[in-house]
VMD Tcl script that draws the C-alpha trace (Angstrom):
set ca {
  {44.28 -10.09 120.77}
  {41.04 -11.98 120.99}
  {39.31 -14.18 123.54}
  {41.09 -15.85 125.12}
  {43.88 -13.29 124.75}
  {46.72 -14.59 122.57}
  {50.01 -12.82 121.89}
  {50.52 -11.82 118.28}
  {53.63 -10.54 116.48}
  {53.58 -7.91 113.78}
  {55.92 -6.04 111.43}
  {55.84 -2.32 112.22}
  {55.16 -0.02 109.25}
  {55.50 3.69 110.16}
  {53.33 4.93 107.30}
  {51.02 1.96 107.04}
  {47.29 2.85 106.70}
  {45.87 -0.08 108.68}
  {46.38 -2.99 110.99}
  {46.17 -6.31 109.15}
  {46.88 -9.95 109.87}
  {46.72 -13.39 108.33}
  {43.37 -14.97 109.21}
  {43.36 -17.62 106.49}
  {42.59 -21.32 107.13}
  {41.72 -21.08 110.80}
  {44.80 -19.12 111.80}
  {42.73 -16.68 113.86}
  {40.26 -18.11 116.33}
  {38.50 -15.94 118.92}
  {35.08 -16.04 120.57}
  {34.95 -12.22 120.58}
  {35.69 -11.88 116.87}
  {33.08 -9.97 114.78}
  {32.73 -9.53 111.10}
  {31.88 -6.05 109.86}
  {28.80 -5.87 107.70}
  {28.32 -3.57 104.71}
  {26.86 -0.23 105.82}
  {28.19 -0.53 109.35}
  {30.14 2.17 111.20}
  {33.45 0.24 111.03}
  {33.12 -0.08 107.25}
  {32.52 3.65 107.03}
  {35.43 4.55 109.34}
  {37.73 2.25 107.31}
  {36.49 3.77 104.04}
  {35.99 0.19 102.95}
  {34.48 -1.28 99.81}
  {31.50 -3.64 100.02}
  {31.08 -6.85 98.04}
  {33.59 -8.89 96.10}
  {36.04 -9.26 98.97}
  {35.82 -13.03 99.22}
  {37.55 -15.22 96.70}
  {36.64 -18.88 96.13}
  {38.62 -21.36 98.21}
  {39.57 -18.96 101.04}
  {38.37 -19.48 104.53}
  {38.78 -16.33 106.60}
  {36.26 -16.15 109.44}
  {34.89 -12.85 108.22}
  {34.48 -13.84 104.58}
  {31.02 -13.56 103.08}
  {29.30 -11.46 100.46}
  {27.91 -8.98 103.04}
  {31.29 -7.96 104.50}
  {33.38 -4.94 103.50}
  {37.06 -4.91 102.68}
  {40.09 -2.69 102.18}
  {43.30 -3.08 100.22}
  {46.27 -4.03 102.34}
  {49.83 -3.31 101.25}
  {52.79 -5.48 102.14}
  {55.81 -3.31 101.43}
  {58.12 -6.25 101.93}
  {56.81 -7.81 98.71}
  {57.28 -4.69 96.63}
  {54.02 -3.04 97.68}
  {51.73 -5.74 96.29}
  {48.10 -5.26 97.27}
  {45.64 -7.81 98.59}
  {42.12 -7.77 99.99}
  {41.59 -7.54 103.76}
  {38.12 -8.04 105.25}
  {37.21 -5.47 107.89}
  {36.90 -7.25 111.24}
  {36.65 -6.42 114.95}
  {38.03 -7.98 118.12}
  {39.43 -7.11 121.51}
  {43.06 -6.11 121.95}
  {45.01 -5.55 125.15}
  {48.16 -3.42 125.62}
  {50.45 -2.82 128.52}
  {50.34 0.68 129.97}
  {53.20 2.48 131.68}
  {53.25 5.07 134.44}
  {56.54 6.78 133.75}
  {59.15 4.38 135.12}
  {56.88 1.54 136.17}
  {54.30 -0.70 134.56}
  {50.67 0.25 134.77}
  {47.60 -1.95 134.25}
  {46.81 -3.64 130.97}
  {44.36 -1.65 128.86}
  {41.71 -3.61 126.92}
  {39.96 -2.11 123.89}
  {36.85 -3.78 122.50}
  {35.83 -3.74 118.84}
  {39.29 -2.80 117.54}
  {39.14 -2.62 113.75}
  {41.58 -4.63 111.68}
  {41.75 -6.39 108.32}
  {41.76 -10.16 107.85}
  {44.08 -11.01 104.99}
  {44.83 -14.11 102.88}
  {47.93 -16.24 103.28}
  {49.38 -14.76 100.09}
  {49.51 -11.29 101.66}
  {52.04 -12.17 104.36}
  {55.03 -13.03 102.18}
  {58.46 -11.87 103.32}
  {57.37 -10.89 106.83}
  {59.77 -11.46 109.71}
  {59.68 -15.01 111.03}
  {56.72 -15.49 113.35}
  {54.96 -12.31 112.28}
  {51.17 -12.53 111.87}
  {50.76 -9.34 109.86}
  {51.62 -5.65 109.84}
  {50.81 -2.79 112.25}
  {50.24 0.48 110.39}
  {51.15 3.61 112.30}
  {50.07 6.11 109.65}
  {47.42 8.85 109.72}
  {44.44 6.80 108.62}
  {41.41 6.31 110.85}
  {42.05 2.61 111.38}
  {45.78 2.91 111.87}
  {46.80 2.05 115.44}
  {47.57 5.58 116.83}
  {44.20 7.02 115.79}
  {42.22 4.00 117.00}
  {43.95 4.07 120.41}
  {43.33 7.80 120.79}
  {39.64 7.40 119.81}
  {39.16 4.40 122.12}
  {40.17 6.36 125.25}
  {38.10 9.44 124.41}
  {40.90 11.53 122.98}
  {42.78 11.84 126.28}
  {45.59 9.90 124.61}
  {47.25 12.20 122.11}
  {47.50 11.00 118.54}
  {51.24 10.45 118.68}
  {53.71 7.66 119.28}
  {57.42 7.24 119.96}
  {59.52 4.36 118.64}
  {62.92 3.09 119.78}
  {64.46 0.23 117.79}
  {67.02 -2.05 119.45}
  {70.41 -2.72 117.87}
  {70.10 -6.51 118.14}
  {67.27 -8.95 117.59}
  {68.16 -10.56 120.94}
  {66.67 -7.57 122.86}
  {63.40 -5.71 122.78}
  {62.79 -2.16 121.68}
  {59.69 -0.23 122.62}
  {56.86 1.79 121.11}
  {55.05 4.29 123.33}
  {51.59 5.61 122.46}
  {50.83 8.98 124.10}
  {53.00 11.64 125.68}
  {56.25 11.43 127.60}
  {57.87 10.78 130.03}
  {59.88 8.18 128.17}
  {62.00 6.72 130.94}
  {65.11 4.61 130.34}
  {68.08 3.60 132.45}
  {71.78 3.76 131.56}
  {73.67 0.51 131.23}
  {75.88 1.32 134.22}
  {73.02 1.82 136.69}
  {69.62 0.09 136.33}
  {68.18 2.02 139.28}
  {68.78 5.38 137.60}
  {65.91 6.88 135.61}
  {66.44 9.18 132.61}
  {63.55 10.79 130.76}
  {65.20 10.88 127.34}
  {62.58 13.23 125.92}
  {64.73 16.00 127.43}
  {67.08 15.39 124.49}
  {64.41 15.95 121.84}
  {65.00 18.25 118.91}
  {62.06 19.02 116.65}
  {61.27 19.42 112.95}
  {58.14 19.55 110.89}
  {56.45 16.45 109.41}
  {54.91 16.62 105.96}
  {52.29 14.41 104.39}
  {53.79 12.44 101.51}
  {51.51 13.25 98.58}
  {53.18 10.67 96.32}
  {54.92 10.81 92.95}
  {53.81 13.64 90.75}
  {55.31 12.45 87.47}
  {58.30 14.82 87.54}
  {61.89 13.56 87.52}
  {62.62 15.96 90.40}
  {62.56 14.22 93.73}
  {62.68 15.55 97.22}
  {61.91 15.04 100.85}
  {62.93 12.36 103.30}
  {60.95 9.34 104.37}
  {61.60 7.38 107.59}
  {61.03 3.65 107.28}
  {61.09 0.64 109.61}
  {60.50 -1.63 106.64}
  {63.69 -0.71 104.76}
  {66.69 -2.20 106.64}
  {69.19 0.48 105.41}
  {68.95 4.07 104.18}
  {68.58 4.68 100.46}
  {69.82 7.86 98.75}
  {69.11 9.27 95.28}
  {72.26 8.81 93.14}
  {73.68 12.33 93.30}
  {73.23 12.50 97.07}
  {74.79 9.03 97.49}
  {77.81 9.94 95.39}
  {78.35 13.16 97.34}
  {78.16 11.34 100.68}
  {80.55 8.58 99.62}
  {83.06 11.12 98.16}
  {83.11 13.13 101.37}
  {83.29 10.04 103.56}
  {86.19 8.58 101.55}
  {88.14 11.83 101.92}
  {87.62 11.89 105.69}
  {88.26 8.21 106.39}
  {91.63 8.30 104.60}
  {93.08 9.76 107.83}
  {92.09 6.55 109.64}
  {94.50 4.50 107.53}
  {91.57 2.58 106.05}
  {91.49 1.39 102.48}
  {88.55 0.61 100.28}
  {87.85 -3.05 99.54}
  {85.49 -5.01 97.32}
  {81.75 -4.40 97.88}
  {79.80 -6.79 100.11}
  {76.17 -7.00 99.00}
  {73.98 -5.11 99.46}
  {76.67 -2.46 100.30}
  {78.77 -0.83 97.63}
  {81.26 1.00 99.86}
  {83.34 -1.13 102.24}
  {86.60 -0.47 104.08}
  {89.27 -2.20 106.09}
  {89.09 -1.42 109.77}
  {92.55 0.18 109.75}
  {93.25 2.29 112.83}
  {89.59 2.57 113.84}
  {88.88 1.75 117.46}
  {85.64 1.00 119.28}
  {83.89 3.70 121.32}
  {80.63 3.87 123.25}
  {79.14 5.23 120.00}
  {80.31 2.28 117.92}
  {83.33 2.01 115.69}
  {85.26 5.26 115.43}
  {84.65 6.66 111.93}
  {83.86 10.13 110.56}
  {80.52 11.42 111.88}
  {77.57 11.93 109.54}
  {74.95 14.60 110.16}
  {71.67 15.33 108.44}
  {70.89 19.04 108.39}
  {67.14 19.59 108.84}
  {64.92 22.10 107.16}
  {64.61 25.62 108.46}
  {67.60 25.63 110.79}
  {71.19 25.06 109.69}
  {72.08 24.34 113.33}
  {69.55 21.53 113.65}
  {71.29 18.22 113.05}
  {70.43 14.53 113.23}
  {73.88 13.20 114.09}
  {75.05 9.67 113.35}
  {78.09 7.86 114.68}
  {79.63 4.48 113.95}
  {76.82 2.44 115.53}
  {74.32 3.81 112.98}
  {76.62 4.80 110.12}
  {78.54 1.54 109.65}
  {77.88 -2.20 109.48}
  {80.53 -4.72 110.47}
  {80.48 -7.51 107.87}
  {83.57 -9.29 109.16}
  {86.24 -8.74 111.83}
  {88.34 -6.72 109.38}
  {85.78 -5.10 107.07}
  {83.06 -2.53 107.67}
  {80.57 -1.08 105.17}
  {78.70 2.16 104.76}
  {74.98 1.21 105.02}
  {73.68 3.95 102.76}
  {72.49 2.46 99.48}
  {72.26 4.02 96.02}
  {68.54 4.22 95.17}
  {69.24 5.28 91.57}
  {67.89 8.33 89.76}
  {64.91 6.94 87.87}
  {61.75 9.05 87.60}
  {59.88 6.50 89.74}
  {61.81 7.47 92.89}
  {59.39 9.23 95.26}
  {61.77 10.61 97.88}
  {65.42 11.63 97.76}
  {66.26 10.03 101.08}
  {64.77 7.04 102.87}
  {66.05 6.64 106.39}
  {66.22 2.91 107.11}
  {65.92 0.91 110.30}
  {69.69 0.57 110.90}
  {69.98 4.33 111.14}
  {67.13 4.46 113.70}
  {68.58 1.94 116.15}
  {69.01 3.30 119.70}
  {67.45 6.62 118.68}
  {64.08 7.64 120.13}
  {61.73 9.22 117.57}
  {58.34 10.72 118.41}
  {55.80 11.16 115.61}
  {53.16 13.69 116.62}
  {50.50 13.10 114.02}
  {48.13 15.73 115.43}
  {50.75 18.49 115.31}
  {52.73 17.29 112.26}
  {55.98 17.27 114.22}
  {58.91 14.85 114.45}
  {60.97 14.87 117.64}
  {64.25 12.97 117.75}
  {67.10 12.40 120.18}
  {69.96 11.35 117.89}
  {71.72 8.37 119.45}
  {70.90 7.49 123.06}
  {74.31 5.89 123.33}
  {75.66 9.32 124.26}
  {74.10 8.69 127.68}
  {74.95 4.99 127.62}
  {71.28 4.21 127.07}
  {69.98 1.62 124.62}
  {66.44 1.20 123.39}
  {66.21 -2.11 125.28}
  {66.85 -0.20 128.58}
  {63.32 1.20 129.07}
  {62.15 1.11 132.66}
  {59.11 -1.06 133.01}
}
mol new
graphics top color blue
foreach p $ca { graphics top sphere $p radius 0.5 }
foreach p [lrange $ca 0 end-1] q [lrange $ca 1 end] { graphics top cylinder $p $q radius 0.2 }
display resetview
């Protein structure tokens, strides 16, 4: 971002409405930075509010009484809201041409929100803010599509790595999504050939009823959360199946409630050998999102593994029955087609000995 270009790190929020970063106290300096004035096109596109966005004692470069602002939401602090001043600057992203790197693509006047220090609490170490990948006009997918004249489809694919020591990848635009298997770096596999498809729905929020439903996919939640009755049913079935592995249940290890001795379980290319878990998707009983040990278990010690599906409770404030967390997404490629309201998913790439860090570039 900026001039001169400086690398920035962000937390990825799949449903986030905007792109925001910490600009407080001189933390963002760029000669191409612009503030967005009330009544301007960027303020209109962002559906921003004018006036009252600058609090005494704060020193963001965009902060004055004539600028417009939006609310930013940091889901890692319980969804607390803060004010972000609508700002513009240049960004540059690396393009790809299938299995090789293409030129860098620069976009001028990219719209983002400048936030206060207090808005960045609980972000990953080194993160400057959050990248929203939702449906809003100033979320990253829509801005990228608009910037290149609509030739870039309003979709993206995300592949999370299984370790913080390696990189995953986010692709904006259509496939091919080319990776290589661990046994042969010169081999190219377009993993989009593994895609299965299901419909995406807009989350309209809590309606006040105690009845919950739907599934949300989250890169902010580390582990999946299930409404109480669903969690109990899953654990009961899993306990019955895992008994054949000579595994016994042991004391919980926070944040997990269901932990087991390793017993006779061995390691496979799909992770530790445990009973498989499959999510049956709407409209087709033969359409499954399958999960194996790498995504369905967490090793907390050499002798103990835990089921990383947490009990979300059954309070009326729960918005969705199932939240699919980041651990369950690792080494799976997911494409979110915002324009067509479609989710495409591969299930685990480990079946082809491919990891998310193995993208050809």
